[in-house]
C-alpha positions as CSV (number, residue, x, y, z in Angstrom):
1,X,0.1,0.2,0.0
2,X,1.5,3.4,-0.8
3,X,1.0,6.1,1.7
4,X,1.0,9.8,0.5
5,X,3.3,12.1,2.4
6,X,1.4,14.6,4.8
7,X,2.5,17.4,2.7
8,X,-1.0,19.2,2.6
9,X,-1.6,17.6,-0.8
10,X,-5.5,17.9,-1.5
11,X,-7.3,15.6,-4.1
12,X,-9.7,18.6,-4.8
13,X,-6.6,21.0,-5.3
14,X,-7.1,21.0,-9.1
15,X,-11.0,21.8,-9.2
16,X,-11.8,25.5,-8.6
17,X,-14.1,26.6,-5.7
18,X,-17.9,26.6,-7.2
19,X,-19.3,30.2,-7.0
20,X,-22.7,31.4,-6.2
21,X,-23.2,32.5,-10.0
22,X,-22.6,29.0,-11.1
23,X,-25.1,27.5,-8.4
24,X,-27.6,30.0,-9.7
25,X,-27.1,29.2,-13.4
26,X,-27.7,25.4,-12.7
27,X,-30.6,25.9,-10.6
28,X,-32.3,28.4,-13.3
29,X,-31.5,25.6,-16.0
30,X,-33.4,23.1,-14.0
31,X,-36.3,25.2,-13.3
32,X,-36.6,26.2,-16.9
33,X,-36.8,22.6,-17.7
34,X,-39.6,22.5,-15.4
35,X,-41.4,24.9,-17.1
36,X,-40.6,28.2,-14.9
37,X,-38.7,30.8,-17.0
38,X,-36.7,32.5,-14.6
39,X,-33.5,34.5,-15.1
40,X,-30.4,33.1,-13.3
41,X,-30.4,35.7,-10.4
42,X,-33.9,34.8,-9.5
43,X,-33.2,31.2,-8.4
44,X,-32.5,32.1,-4.7
45,X,-36.0,34.0,-4.7
46,X,-38.0,31.3,-6.4
47,X,-37.0,28.6,-4.0
48,X,-37.0,30.6,-1.0
49,X,-39.8,30.0,1.9
50,X,-41.5,33.1,3.5
51,X,-41.8,33.1,7.3
52,X,-43.7,35.1,9.8
53,X,-41.8,38.4,10.9
54,X,-40.8,39.0,7.3
55,X,-38.2,36.5,7.6
56,X,-37.2,34.2,4.5
57,X,-35.3,30.9,4.6
58,X,-33.1,30.8,1.6
59,X,-32.2,27.4,-0.3
60,X,-28.7,28.1,0.0
61,X,-26.6,29.5,2.7
62,X,-22.8,30.8,2.6
63,X,-20.4,31.8,5.1
64,X,-20.6,35.7,3.7
65,X,-24.2,35.6,4.1
66,X,-24.2,34.6,7.9
67,X,-21.1,36.3,8.9
68,X,-23.3,39.1,10.7
69,X,-24.7,36.5,12.9
70,X,-21.6,34.3,13.3
71,X,-19.3,37.2,14.5
72,X,-21.7,38.5,16.8
73,X,-22.5,35.1,18.5
74,X,-19.3,35.5,20.8
75,X,-18.4,32.3,22.8
76,X,-20.6,29.9,25.2
77,X,-20.8,31.7,28.6
78,X,-19.9,35.1,27.4
79,X,-21.6,38.2,26.3
80,X,-23.9,38.4,24.4
81,X,-24.9,34.8,25.2
82,X,-26.0,33.8,22.1
83,X,-24.2,30.3,22.3
84,X,-25.5,29.8,26.0
85,X,-25.7,31.3,29.2
86,X,-23.1,29.0,30.8
87,X,-19.4,28.3,29.2
88,X,-20.1,24.6,29.9
89,X,-23.6,24.6,28.4
90,X,-25.6,21.4,29.4
91,X,-22.6,19.0,28.9
92,X,-21.9,18.4,32.4
93,X,-25.9,17.3,33.6
94,X,-28.0,18.3,30.6
95,X,-30.7,20.6,31.0
96,X,-33.2,20.5,34.1
97,X,-36.1,18.3,33.3
98,X,-38.8,20.2,34.5
99,X,-42.6,18.6,34.7
100,X,-45.8,20.4,35.1
101,X,-48.5,19.5,37.6
102,X,-51.9,21.0,37.2
103,X,-54.1,18.5,39.5
104,X,-56.0,20.3,42.2
105,X,-56.3,17.2,44.6
106,X,-53.0,17.6,46.8
107,X,-52.8,14.0,47.4
108,X,-53.1,12.9,43.6
109,X,-50.5,15.7,42.9
110,X,-48.2,14.0,45.3
111,X,-48.1,10.6,43.9
112,X,-47.4,12.2,40.5
113,X,-44.7,14.3,41.9
114,X,-43.0,11.5,43.7
115,X,-43.3,9.2,40.4
116,X,-41.8,11.9,38.3
117,X,-39.0,12.5,40.7
118,X,-38.1,8.9,40.9
119,X,-37.9,8.4,37.3
120,X,-36.0,11.2,35.8
121,X,-37.5,14.5,36.4
122,X,-35.2,17.1,37.8
123,X,-37.5,20.0,38.9
124,X,-41.2,20.5,39.4
125,X,-43.5,23.1,37.9
126,X,-46.8,23.3,40.2
127,X,-49.9,25.1,39.3
128,X,-51.0,26.8,42.7
129,X,-54.2,28.5,43.5
130,X,-57.6,28.8,41.4
131,X,-56.2,26.7,38.6
132,X,-54.3,24.2,40.5
133,X,-53.5,22.9,43.9
134,X,-54.8,25.2,46.8
135,X,-52.3,27.1,48.7
136,X,-53.1,25.0,51.7
137,X,-52.5,22.1,50.1
138,X,-48.9,22.8,49.0
139,X,-47.5,21.1,51.9
140,X,-49.4,17.6,51.1
141,X,-48.5,18.0,47.5
142,X,-44.6,18.2,48.2
143,X,-44.8,15.4,51.0
144,X,-41.8,13.3,50.7
145,X,-39.7,15.5,48.6
146,X,-36.2,16.5,49.2
147,X,-36.8,20.2,48.6
148,X,-32.8,20.7,48.8
149,X,-32.5,18.4,45.7
150,X,-35.8,19.1,43.8
151,X,-36.0,22.7,42.7
152,X,-39.4,24.0,42.6
153,X,-41.2,26.6,40.5
154,X,-44.7,27.7,41.4
155,X,-47.4,29.4,38.9
156,X,-50.0,31.0,41.3
157,X,-51.2,34.0,39.4
158,X,-53.3,36.3,41.8
159,X,-52.5,34.2,44.7
160,X,-48.6,34.5,44.4
161,X,-47.9,36.3,47.5
162,X,-49.5,33.6,49.6
163,X,-48.0,30.7,47.6
164,X,-44.4,32.2,47.9
165,X,-44.8,32.7,51.5
166,X,-46.1,28.9,52.0
167,X,-43.2,27.7,49.9
168,X,-40.6,29.6,51.8
169,X,-42.3,28.1,55.0
170,X,-42.0,24.7,53.9
171,X,-38.2,25.5,53.0
172,X,-37.9,26.5,56.9
173,X,-40.0,23.7,58.3
174,X,-37.9,21.0,56.5
175,X,-34.6,22.4,57.5
176,X,-33.4,23.2,54.0
177,X,-30.6,25.8,54.2
178,X,-31.5,29.0,52.5
179,X,-28.3,28.8,49.8
180,X,-29.5,25.5,49.1
181,X,-33.1,26.3,48.0
182,X,-33.5,26.3,44.2
183,X,-36.5,27.2,41.9
184,X,-38.8,30.0,41.1
185,X,-41.7,31.7,42.9
186,X,-43.4,32.7,40.0
187,X,-44.5,36.3,40.2
188,X,-45.6,37.5,37.0
189,X,-48.1,40.6,37.2
190,X,-48.0,41.4,33.3
191,X,-48.3,37.9,32.4
192,X,-51.3,37.5,34.5
193,X,-52.9,40.4,33.1
194,X,-52.2,39.2,29.5
195,X,-54.1,36.1,30.3
196,X,-56.8,37.4,32.3
197,X,-57.2,41.2,31.4
198,X,-56.9,42.0,35.3
199,X,-54.3,44.1,36.6
200,X,-52.2,42.8,39.3
201,X,-50.1,45.0,41.7
202,X,-46.3,44.4,41.3
203,X,-45.4,45.1,45.2
204,X,-45.5,41.7,46.3
205,X,-43.4,40.7,43.6
206,X,-40.8,43.4,44.2
207,X,-40.7,42.7,47.9
208,X,-40.3,39.0,47.6
209,X,-37.6,39.7,44.8
210,X,-35.7,41.8,47.4
211,X,-35.9,39.1,50.0
212,X,-34.7,36.4,47.6
213,X,-31.8,38.7,46.5
214,X,-31.0,39.2,50.3
215,X,-31.6,35.9,51.9
216,X,-32.4,33.1,49.2
217,X,-29.7,33.3,46.7
218,X,-31.1,30.3,44.7
219,X,-34.6,31.6,44.2
220,X,-35.8,33.7,41.6
221,X,-39.0,35.5,42.3
222,X,-40.2,36.5,39.0
223,X,-41.0,34.9,35.7
224,X,-41.1,36.6,32.2
225,X,-43.6,34.1,30.8
226,X,-43.9,34.5,27.1
227,X,-46.4,31.7,26.6
228,X,-49.7,34.0,26.8
229,X,-48.3,35.8,23.4
230,X,-47.4,32.2,21.6
231,X,-50.7,31.1,22.8
232,X,-52.7,34.1,21.5
233,X,-51.1,33.3,18.1
234,X,-47.8,35.4,18.0
235,X,-45.0,34.8,16.0
236,X,-41.5,34.2,17.4
237,X,-40.3,37.7,17.1
238,X,-43.5,38.9,18.8
239,X,-43.0,36.4,21.6
240,X,-39.6,37.7,22.0
241,X,-40.4,41.3,21.8
242,X,-43.1,40.9,24.5
243,X,-40.7,39.0,26.6
244,X,-38.1,41.9,26.2
245,X,-40.6,44.4,27.4
246,X,-41.8,42.7,30.2
247,X,-38.4,42.0,31.4
248,X,-37.4,45.8,31.0
249,X,-40.7,46.6,33.0
250,X,-39.6,44.4,35.8
251,X,-36.3,45.6,35.7
252,X,-37.6,49.2,36.5
253,X,-40.1,48.1,39.3
254,X,-37.1,46.1,41.0
255,X,-34.8,49.1,40.5
256,X,-37.3,51.6,42.2
257,X,-37.5,48.6,44.7
258,X,-34.1,49.2,45.5
259,X,-32.4,46.1,43.9
260,X,-29.4,46.8,41.9
261,X,-29.4,46.2,38.2
262,X,-27.4,43.0,38.6
263,X,-29.6,41.7,41.4
264,X,-32.8,42.3,39.3
265,X,-31.5,40.7,36.4
266,X,-30.8,37.8,38.9
267,X,-34.4,37.6,39.9
268,X,-36.0,37.0,36.2
269,X,-36.4,33.6,34.6
270,X,-37.7,33.6,30.8
271,X,-40.4,31.2,29.8
272,X,-40.6,30.3,26.2
273,X,-42.5,28.0,23.9
274,X,-40.8,25.2,22.0
275,X,-42.5,24.0,18.5
276,X,-42.0,21.4,16.1
277,X,-40.1,24.1,13.9
278,X,-37.0,23.1,15.2
279,X,-34.7,25.4,13.5
280,X,-37.0,28.6,14.5
281,X,-37.0,27.2,18.1
282,X,-33.3,27.0,18.2
283,X,-33.0,30.4,16.5
284,X,-35.5,31.9,18.9
285,X,-33.8,30.8,22.3
286,X,-30.4,31.9,21.0
287,X,-31.7,35.4,19.8
288,X,-33.4,35.7,23.1
289,X,-30.4,35.3,25.1
290,X,-28.5,37.9,22.5
291,X,-31.4,40.7,22.9
292,X,-31.5,40.3,26.8
293,X,-27.9,40.8,27.1
294,X,-28.1,43.8,24.9
295,X,-30.8,45.1,27.5
296,X,-28.7,44.2,30.3
297,X,-25.9,46.2,28.7
298,X,-27.8,49.3,28.1
299,X,-29.0,49.2,31.5
300,X,-25.2,49.3,32.6
301,X,-25.2,45.9,34.4
302,X,-22.2,43.7,34.5
303,X,-21.7,41.6,31.6
304,X,-22.1,38.2,33.4
305,X,-25.8,39.6,34.7
306,X,-26.9,39.5,31.1
307,X,-27.1,35.9,30.9
308,X,-30.6,34.9,30.4
309,X,-32.2,31.8,32.4
310,X,-34.6,30.0,29.9
311,X,-37.4,27.7,30.9
312,X,-38.7,26.1,27.4
313,X,-42.1,24.6,27.3
314,X,-43.6,22.4,24.3
315,X,-46.1,24.5,22.6
316,X,-49.9,23.8,23.5
317,X,-50.8,25.6,20.3
318,X,-49.3,22.7,18.3
319,X,-51.1,20.1,20.3
320,X,-53.9,18.1,18.8
321,X,-57.2,16.6,20.2
322,X,-57.5,14.1,17.4
323,X,-54.9,11.4,17.1
324,X,-53.3,12.7,20.0
325,X,-50.4,10.0,19.6
326,X,-48.9,12.0,16.9
327,X,-48.2,14.8,19.8
328,X,-45.4,12.4,21.0
329,X,-43.6,13.3,17.7
330,X,-44.3,17.0,17.9
331,X,-43.0,17.3,21.5
332,X,-40.0,15.1,20.6
333,X,-38.8,17.5,18.0
334,X,-39.6,20.6,20.2
335,X,-37.8,19.4,23.2
336,X,-34.7,18.5,20.9
337,X,-34.9,21.9,19.6
338,X,-35.1,23.4,23.0
339,X,-32.1,21.5,24.2
340,X,-30.1,22.1,21.0
341,X,-31.1,26.0,21.5
342,X,-29.6,25.9,25.0
343,X,-32.6,26.1,27.2
344,X,-31.9,25.7,30.8
345,X,-35.0,24.0,31.8
346,X,-37.3,22.1,29.5
347,X,-40.9,21.0,30.1
348,X,-42.4,18.4,27.5
349,X,-46.0,18.7,28.0
350,X,-47.9,15.2,27.9
351,X,-49.4,14.1,24.6
352,X,-53.0,14.3,25.7
353,X,-52.3,17.7,27.3
354,X,-55.1,19.1,24.9
355,X,-57.6,16.6,26.3
356,X,-57.5,17.3,29.9
357,X,-55.1,16.0,32.8
358,X,-52.7,13.5,31.8
359,X,-52.5,10.0,32.9
360,X,-49.6,7.9,34.1
361,X,-48.4,6.7,30.8
362,X,-48.9,10.2,29.2
363,X,-46.5,11.7,32.2
364,X,-43.9,8.6,31.5
365,X,-43.7,9.3,27.9
366,X,-43.2,13.2,28.6
367,X,-40.4,12.7,30.9
368,X,-38.6,9.9,29.1
369,X,-38.5,12.0,26.0
370,X,-35.9,14.2,27.8
371,X,-34.3,11.2,29.2
372,X,-33.8,9.5,25.6
373,X,-32.5,12.7,24.3
374,X,-30.1,13.5,27.1
375,X,-28.9,9.7,28.1
376,X,-29.4,7.9,24.6
377,X,-28.8,10.5,22.1
378,X,-26.3,12.8,24.1
379,X,-27.9,15.9,22.9
380,X,-26.7,17.6,26.0
381,X,-23.0,16.5,25.5
382,X,-22.4,19.1,22.9
383,X,-22.4,23.1,23.7
384,X,-24.4,25.0,21.1
385,X,-24.7,22.1,18.6
386,X,-26.1,24.4,16.0
387,X,-23.7,27.3,16.4
388,X,-21.6,27.9,13.2
389,X,-24.6,26.6,10.9
390,X,-24.8,29.3,8.3
391,X,-28.7,28.9,8.4
392,X,-29.1,29.0,11.9
393,X,-26.6,31.9,12.4
394,X,-28.3,33.9,10.0
395,X,-32.0,32.9,11.1
396,X,-30.8,33.9,14.5
397,X,-29.5,37.2,13.6
398,X,-32.7,38.1,11.6
399,X,-34.9,37.0,14.5
400,X,-33.2,39.1,16.8
401,X,-33.5,42.2,14.7
402,X,-37.0,41.3,14.3
403,X,-37.8,41.0,17.9
404,X,-36.0,44.1,18.9
405,X,-37.9,46.2,16.3
406,X,-41.1,44.9,17.9
407,X,-39.8,45.6,21.4
408,X,-39.1,49.0,20.6
409,X,-42.5,49.7,19.0
410,X,-43.9,48.3,22.5
411,X,-41.6,50.8,24.5
412,X,-42.8,53.7,22.1
413,X,-46.2,52.8,22.9
414,X,-45.5,53.4,26.8
415,X,-44.4,49.9,27.5
416,X,-45.9,46.2,27.9
417,X,-48.6,47.2,30.4
418,X,-49.6,50.2,28.1
419,X,-49.6,48.1,24.9
420,X,-51.6,45.5,26.6
421,X,-54.2,47.9,27.9
422,X,-54.2,50.1,24.6
423,X,-54.8,47.0,22.4
424,X,-51.8,47.1,20.4
425,X,-50.5,43.7,21.2
426,X,-53.9,41.9,20.8
427,X,-54.1,43.7,17.3
428,X,-50.7,42.6,16.2
429,X,-51.0,39.0,17.4
430,X,-54.7,38.7,16.1
431,X,-53.2,39.8,12.6
432,X,-50.6,37.3,12.5
433,X,-52.9,34.5,13.6
434,X,-55.5,35.3,11.1
435,X,-52.6,35.1,8.6
436,X,-51.6,31.6,10.0
437,X,-55.2,30.4,10.1
438,X,-55.4,30.9,6.4
439,X,-52.4,28.8,5.8
440,X,-53.8,26.1,8.3
441,X,-57.2,26.0,6.4
442,X,-55.6,25.7,3.0
443,X,-53.3,23.2,4.5
444,X,-50.1,24.9,3.6
445,X,-49.2,24.1,7.1
446,X,-50.4,20.5,7.1
447,X,-51.4,18.9,10.6
448,X,-50.8,15.2,10.8
449,X,-53.8,13.4,12.1
450,X,-56.0,16.1,11.5
451,X,-55.9,18.1,8.2
452,X,-53.8,15.4,6.8
453,X,-54.2,11.6,7.4
454,X,-57.1,11.7,9.6
455,X,-58.5,8.4,11.2
456,X,-62.3,8.6,11.6
457,X,-62.6,5.2,13.0
458,X,-60.1,5.9,15.7
459,X,-61.7,5.8,19.5
460,X,-61.6,8.8,21.2
461,X,-59.1,9.3,24.2
462,X,-60.9,10.2,27.2
463,X,-59.2,12.2,30.2
464,X,-60.2,13.8,33.4
465,X,-61.1,17.5,32.8
466,X,-58.3,20.0,33.4
467,X,-59.0,23.0,35.9
468,X,-60.6,25.9,33.8
469,X,-57.7,28.3,32.7
470,X,-58.1,32.0,33.6
471,X,-59.8,34.0,30.8
472,X,-60.7,37.5,29.8
473,X,-57.4,38.6,28.5
474,X,-55.6,37.6,25.3
475,X,-57.2,34.6,23.3
476,X,-55.9,31.1,23.2
477,X,-55.6,29.6,19.9
478,X,-54.7,26.1,18.5
479,X,-53.7,25.0,15.1
480,X,-56.5,22.1,15.0
481,X,-59.3,24.6,16.0
482,X,-61.1,24.9,12.8
483,X,-60.9,21.3,11.7
484,X,-61.8,20.5,15.4
485,X,-65.1,22.4,14.5
486,X,-65.8,20.2,11.5
487,X,-65.1,16.9,13.3
488,X,-67.2,18.0,16.4
489,X,-70.1,18.4,13.9
490,X,-69.5,14.9,12.4
491,X,-69.4,13.3,15.9
492,X,-72.9,14.8,16.6
493,X,-74.3,13.3,13.4
494,X,-72.9,9.9,14.3
495,X,-74.5,10.2,17.9
496,X,-77.9,11.5,16.1
497,X,-78.3,9.2,13.0
498,X,-75.7,6.3,13.7
499,X,-73.5,7.1,11.0
500,X,-71.2,9.7,9.6
501,X,-71.8,12.1,7.1
502,X,-70.4,10.6,3.7
503,X,-69.3,11.6,0.1
504,X,-69.3,9.3,-2.9
505,X,-66.0,8.9,-4.8
506,X,-66.8,8.7,-8.3
507,X,-63.8,7.5,-9.8
508,X,-63.4,7.3,-13.7
509,X,-61.0,5.2,-15.5
510,X,-58.5,2.7,-14.4
511,X,-56.8,3.1,-10.9
512,X,-53.6,4.3,-12.7
513,X,-55.6,7.4,-13.8
514,X,-57.7,8.2,-10.7
515,X,-55.7,6.8,-7.6
516,X,-53.8,10.0,-6.9
517,X,-57.0,12.2,-6.9
518,X,-59.1,9.6,-4.9
519,X,-56.3,9.7,-2.4
520,X,-56.3,13.4,-2.2
521,X,-60.2,13.7,-2.1
522,X,-60.6,10.9,0.5
523,X,-57.8,12.7,2.8
524,X,-59.7,16.2,2.5
525,X,-63.2,14.9,3.2
526,X,-62.1,12.8,6.2
527,X,-60.3,16.2,7.5
528,X,-63.8,17.4,8.1
529,X,-65.3,14.1,9.7
530,X,-66.9,13.1,6.1
531,X,-66.5,9.4,5.4
532,X,-65.4,8.8,1.8
533,X,-67.1,6.0,0.1
534,X,-65.2,4.5,-2.8
535,X,-67.2,1.6,-4.2
536,X,-67.0,0.5,-7.1
537,X,-63.4,1.3,-7.8
538,X,-64.6,2.8,-11.2
539,X,-67.8,4.2,-12.5
540,X,-69.0,5.9,-15.6
541,X,-72.1,7.9,-16.7
542,X,-74.0,4.7,-16.9
543,X,-73.2,3.2,-13.8
544,X,-72.6,6.2,-11.5
545,X,-76.2,7.0,-10.4
546,X,-76.8,3.3,-9.1
547,X,-73.4,3.4,-7.3
548,X,-74.0,6.9,-5.6
549,X,-77.5,5.6,-4.4
550,X,-76.1,2.5,-3.0
551,X,-73.4,4.5,-1.3
552,X,-75.8,6.5,1.2
553,X,-73.9,9.6,0.5
554,X,-75.8,12.7,-0.4
555,X,-72.8,14.6,-2.0
556,X,-70.1,13.3,-4.7
557,X,-66.7,14.0,-5.9
558,X,-65.6,13.2,-9.0
559,X,-62.0,11.8,-9.3
560,X,-59.6,11.0,-12.3
561,X,-57.1,12.5,-14.7
562,X,-57.5,15.7,-16.7
563,X,-57.7,13.7,-19.9
564,X,-60.7,11.6,-18.5
565,X,-62.1,14.4,-17.3
566,X,-62.6,16.1,-20.6
567,X,-64.3,13.0,-22.0
568,X,-66.3,11.8,-18.9
569,X,-66.9,14.4,-16.2
570,X,-69.8,16.4,-17.7
571,X,-72.0,13.3,-18.3
572,X,-70.8,11.8,-14.9
573,X,-71.7,15.1,-12.9
574,X,-75.1,15.4,-14.8
575,X,-76.1,11.8,-13.8
576,X,-75.1,12.5,-10.0
577,X,-77.3,15.5,-9.9
578,X,-80.3,13.4,-11.5
579,X,-79.7,10.7,-9.1
580,X,-80.0,13.4,-6.1
581,X,-76.4,14.5,-5.3
582,X,-77.0,17.7,-3.3
583,X,-73.4,19.1,-4.1
584,X,-71.0,17.6,-6.7
585,X,-67.3,18.6,-6.2
586,X,-64.5,17.7,-9.0
587,X,-61.0,17.1,-7.8
588,X,-58.6,19.1,-9.7
589,X,-58.3,22.4,-11.5
590,X,-60.8,22.6,-14.3
591,X,-58.9,25.1,-16.7
592,X,-60.5,25.7,-19.9
593,X,-63.3,23.3,-19.3
594,X,-64.6,25.0,-16.2
595,X,-67.8,26.4,-17.6
596,X,-68.5,23.0,-19.1
597,X,-68.4,21.3,-16.0
598,X,-70.4,23.9,-14.1
599,X,-73.3,23.7,-16.6
600,X,-73.0,20.0,-16.3
601,X,-73.6,20.0,-12.6
602,X,-70.2,20.5,-10.8
603,X,-70.5,23.0,-7.6
604,X,-67.2,23.3,-6.5
605,X,-63.5,22.3,-7.3
606,X,-61.4,21.1,-4.7
607,X,-57.7,21.4,-5.3
608,X,-54.3,21.4,-3.1
609,X,-53.8,24.8,-1.7
610,X,-57.4,25.5,-1.7
611,X,-59.5,26.4,1.1
612,X,-60.3,23.1,2.9
613,X,-62.0,24.4,5.8
614,X,-64.4,26.2,3.5
615,X,-65.2,23.3,1.2
616,X,-65.8,21.1,4.2
617,X,-68.1,23.6,5.7
618,X,-70.0,23.8,2.6
619,X,-70.2,19.9,2.3
620,X,-71.4,19.7,6.0
621,X,-74.1,22.3,5.4
622,X,-75.4,20.7,2.2
623,X,-75.5,17.2,3.8
624,X,-77.4,19.0,6.4
625,X,-75.1,18.4,9.5
626,X,-75.7,20.7,12.3
């Protein structure tokens, strides 16, 4: 065997570096072959994807394009903390696995808490007060918990002061040294106002923060909870901007209460949503640390004080009520993104979260999601694993600038409280959600198990109802809400009549001609709870009436290739109308034959990218489903 000398020889040395212009020309050539007449310089734009906040995902990233973001990222554990709040990241012990508990029964909560702590959970997040454990039941809920080992974060809303005092009493009664207590007392007056529309005095929060700063060094008094803005339909930049404005408001209040800027920063923990859009989540958490470090710098804080402590929670907006098992996949991707993005604590919501209180199996899957990522996949062993990715660095940079612009707009409006009360925040978040809702209705943002690949025969998953969440403030949205309304109508029809509403799929010609559109139509109608009947496999104008009558359906959809449509669609539509079809759909774009098909009896054309919710609502209305 011949060994080449180690003299820097490269097998690629004789090949010149490819340029971006060469790539553009090659891509433009492929696009022209596909029927898109595009100049070479338009290749990037044609293959780009628009995101919320005016951001764009490009098809190709280079070192030059991402240099601004990469150069400003710094080092892990150093300002601006883009790459992490600690030099060692999560490499020593991984992230804090923090599970939430919402049950109002202290005894049952205690059972769940102990099971979680015995099986991998490292801290607790307890809902206390009207929407959770009574303050008086906190001691019972934490019975048997080693409070010097397991940090506790509480979420008590308007009952913050009583809950905080009770937790501090428990630390004292159990002999926990003050320097050993860890956790968050959860004061968040502005977050409470965002959720409920009710003002909450911050005096108790400021006083408790001062107490913690003096006597309880491991406890933080305030949470900057950005979840209300995410759950109201806000974008990533809007979530970050609202968290910045809230954090600044708390710094002002704490400063007026006598805390130094470093002490005030040390009393805050930031809570963000982690979604199944993994790269956006990674960039969001990195950008959040960067912009908060800029706030701390502008306030004159010591550079080390600008390290943002982050708690990431898998998004409730993305959780579905139908086919909830798919939520396991969503939360796995979200928790991976949270860990890669550098979150200090991660909460994985159980897959049945949208249905009510989780059972033991759902809690086990939730905590094991983090366990597998940490102990088997070793995600925490690498510090800022996404760092250096040209895509992630540029997305982080662009998101940081978009968040900062929104934060400045809130500040110009008088700050977070004024923007909440004046309607600026609800108006902007509502506009963002309206735009996203249109994409969901058109299935441009597909929801597996709901808008795509629904299973009508799947038995419903039943859970104990969760305590009612506080309302009166910003709305709470879900990705599945429009399709859930349709499915609920179908369920009611099933209960009333013993059968689901049906659509007859009138497939023309051989399977090779109609299978693609039959599959499309069946998937579409089932997303609205309408059972698709495809029997017989193929029909024509002579046989379709009898097949339609036998199907028990009252609406029909014609499915085949464009070529067979030109030959058979019109007479088949006429036959369906004569047989009593209340509405006739045709799967595909009609092109020049539209008027012919409409005259023959086609009422509506269903196409990829069309408004599925509107089409399904129309179908259910025609069928007579209440």
